[in-house]
ZAMARGU-4260 file (C-alpha; in steps of 0.2 Angstrom, whole numbers, plus 5000, padded with zeros to 4 digits):
<rodrens>
0) 5000/5000/5000 | 5007/5017/4996 | 5008/5029/5010 | 5003/5046/5004 | 5000/5057/5021
5) 5007/5060/5037 | 4991/5052/5045 | 4995/5036/5036 | 5014/5035/5041 | 5009/5038/5058
10) 4998/5022/5059 | 5013/5012/5056 | 5024/5004/5070 | 5038/5016/5077 | 5053/5009/5069
15) 5044/5011/5051 | 5040/5029/5056 | 5059/5032/5059 | 5063/5025/5043 | 5052/5034/5033
20) 5054/5051/5042 | 5073/5050/5042 | 5071/5054/5023 | 5070/5071/5023 | 5085/5073/5034
25) 5099/5077/5022 | 5113/5064/5023 | 5126/5077/5022 | 5120/5083/5039 | 5121/5066/5047
30) 5139/5063/5041 | 5145/5081/5046 | 5140/5078/5064 | 5144/5059/5065 | 5126/5054/5068
35) 5124/5034/5068 | 5111/5026/5057 | 5101/5020/5072 | 5102/5038/5080 | 5110/5032/5096
40) 5126/5039/5103 | 5139/5029/5112 | 5129/5028/5127 | 5113/5021/5120 | 5104/5038/5121
45) 5092/5043/5107 | 5097/5058/5096 | 5081/5058/5086 | 5064/5062/5094 | 5048/5061/5085
50) 5031/5066/5090 | 5020/5057/5078 | 5005/5051/5087 | 4994/5037/5080 | 4978/5044/5071
55) 4988/5061/5070 | 4992/5070/5053 | 5006/5079/5061 | 5024/5077/5065 | 5037/5085/5073
60) 5055/5079/5072 | 5070/5084/5084 | 5087/5079/5080 | 5102/5084/5092 | 5120/5081/5088
65) 5122/5077/5106 | 5109/5070/5118 | 5111/5084/5130 | 5112/5098/5118 | 5103/5113/5123
70) 5097/5116/5105 | 5092/5105/5091 | 5102/5102/5075 | 5086/5100/5066 | 5068/5104/5070
75) 5054/5100/5058 | 5036/5102/5060 | 5025/5094/5045 | 5006/5092/5043 | 4993/5086/5032
80) 4982/5099/5023 | 4964/5097/5021 | 4967/5092/5003 | 4980/5079/5008 | 4996/5088/5003
85) 5011/5091/5015 | 5013/5107/5023 | 5030/5111/5031 | 5026/5123/5046 | 5044/5124/5052
90) 5061/5116/5047 | 5076/5124/5055 | 5094/5118/5055 | 5106/5125/5068 | 5125/5126/5069
95) 5127/5119/5086 | 5145/5126/5087 | 5140/5143/5083 | 5137/5157/5097 | 5119/5156/5104
100) 5108/5172/5104 | 5092/5171/5116 | 5079/5179/5104 | 5067/5165/5107 | 5066/5170/5126
105) 5064/5185/5137 | 5078/5189/5150 | 5067/5180/5163 | 5065/5164/5153 | 5048/5167/5146
110) 5047/5161/5128 | 5045/5175/5115 | 5035/5163/5103 | 5045/5169/5088 | 5043/5188/5094
115) 5024/5187/5094 | 5022/5187/5112 | 5038/5197/5117 | 5054/5203/5110 | 5071/5201/5119
120) 5078/5218/5110 | 5096/5216/5117 | 5098/5198/5111 | 5090/5203/5094 | 5103/5217/5092
125) 5116/5206/5096 | 5110/5194/5083 | 5108/5206/5070 | 5126/5213/5072 | 5132/5195/5070
130) 5124/5194/5054 | 5109/5183/5058 | 5091/5186/5053 | 5075/5187/5064 | 5070/5171/5073
135) 5088/5164/5072 | 5095/5159/5088 | 5111/5152/5079 | 5119/5152/5063 | 5113/5140/5049
140) 5123/5127/5043 | 5120/5133/5024 | 5112/5116/5018 | 5095/5122/5011 | 5099/5115/4993
145) 5103/5097/5002 | 5088/5099/5013 | 5076/5103/4998 | 5083/5088/4989 | 5081/5076/5003
150) 5063/5084/5006 | 5058/5081/4988 | 5064/5063/4989 | 5053/5061/5004 | 5038/5069/4995
155) 5041/5059/4980 | 5040/5043/4989 | 5023/5047/4995 | 5018/5051/4977 | 5016/5068/4978
160) 5021/5082/4965 | 5022/5097/4976 | 5023/5104/4995 | 5019/5120/5004 | 5029/5129/5016
165) 5025/5143/5029 | 5039/5157/5028 | 5038/5164/5046 | 5049/5179/5041 | 5051/5191/5025
170) 5068/5183/5023 | 5062/5165/5022 | 5051/5169/5008 | 5065/5178/4998 | 5076/5164/5001
175) 5063/5151/4996 | 5059/5161/4980 | 5077/5158/4975 | 5075/5139/4978 | 5061/5138/4966
180) 5045/5141/4976 | 5031/5152/4971 | 5016/5158/4981 | 4998/5151/4985 | 4995/5167/4995
185) 5005/5183/4999 | 5013/5188/4984 | 5004/5204/4982 | 5010/5208/4999 | 5028/5203/4994
190) 5027/5214/4980 | 5019/5229/4990 | 5033/5227/5002 | 5048/5228/4988 | 5038/5244/4982
195) 5038/5251/4998 | 5057/5249/5000 | 5061/5258/4984 | 5072/5274/4986 | 5055/5285/4986
200) 5045/5272/4993 | 5036/5275/5010 | 5044/5260/5020 | 5062/5267/5016 | 5057/5283/5024
205) 5055/5275/5040 | 5073/5268/5039 | 5078/5282/5048 | 5087/5276/5063 | 5072/5277/5075
210) 5077/5262/5082 | 5091/5249/5080 | 5080/5239/5067 | 5077/5254/5056 | 5093/5259/5048
215) 5096/5265/5030 | 5108/5250/5026 | 5093/5238/5027 | 5084/5245/5011 | 5094/5235/4999
220) 5097/5220/5011 | 5086/5205/5013 | 5089/5202/5031 | 5089/5220/5034 | 5072/5222/5027
225) 5067/5207/5037 | 5072/5216/5053 | 5064/5231/5049 | 5047/5222/5046 | 5050/5211/5062
230) 5051/5228/5071 | 5034/5234/5065 | 5038/5246/5049 | 5023/5238/5040 | 5011/5244/5052
235) 5004/5227/5052 | 5009/5209/5055 | 5019/5199/5042 | 5007/5184/5040 | 4996/5175/5028
240) 5010/5171/5017 | 5010/5152/5011 | 5022/5146/4996 | 5023/5130/4986 | 5035/5121/4976
245) 5033/5108/4962 | 5046/5093/4964 | 5061/5096/4952 | 5054/5112/4945 | 5059/5131/4948
250) 5045/5142/4947 | 5057/5158/4943 | 5048/5171/4955 | 5058/5185/4963 | 5049/5199/4972
255) 5067/5207/4976 | 5077/5206/4961 | 5095/5208/4965 | 5093/5208/4984 | 5109/5207/4995
260) 5108/5197/5010
</rodrens>
């Protein structure tokens, strides 16, 4: 029987679920951090945690390079859509050896929920100064191309021809564009943003130094624009943007031509 959904995979025994979900982990990532095929360290501790309950159309995968590592090497959250497509809600790869910036928590330890319930401003400034984009607690490992290839292999094994992603921040959407994604919804917003950041645009005039996240250098910068948007320069939340990609195809969409990182 062909498995075509997260729900169907989650009906399987645990070992079978692991063997299927591991398909979207880039092999290069496993090799780089010497993660064994059984995902157990020398002490037998599990490096891979799956939350994929029987009867659920949802899976959360957490992979650590060391069992006691503070942050995951890879975290992924996938779900079935009402139309039996695969939707990637979150897919993050961290460099565990890079400096950590506590943008995900307030100084008292309260989670920021990606900046929606609070912002650790000093941590965000430090992360921005270190070259990170909004939402990044550590530097990435620059394996997006390999991650997409692995994910498309996983998607193809389910006999799907496209999949959806949820860009949480402006810079995510621009990067996805460059890897062949297009928009189910939100393209008009992205084009309005680009228009606003033109030299005579209304958003550019707000890059006036009124906050650390609203500086003139951000206008031609992907991550700079993203920080300004995260800081509220749009006067509305960055939301309702959903993208998709057809397996093996490049949509050749660009709402920020020649944007610099």
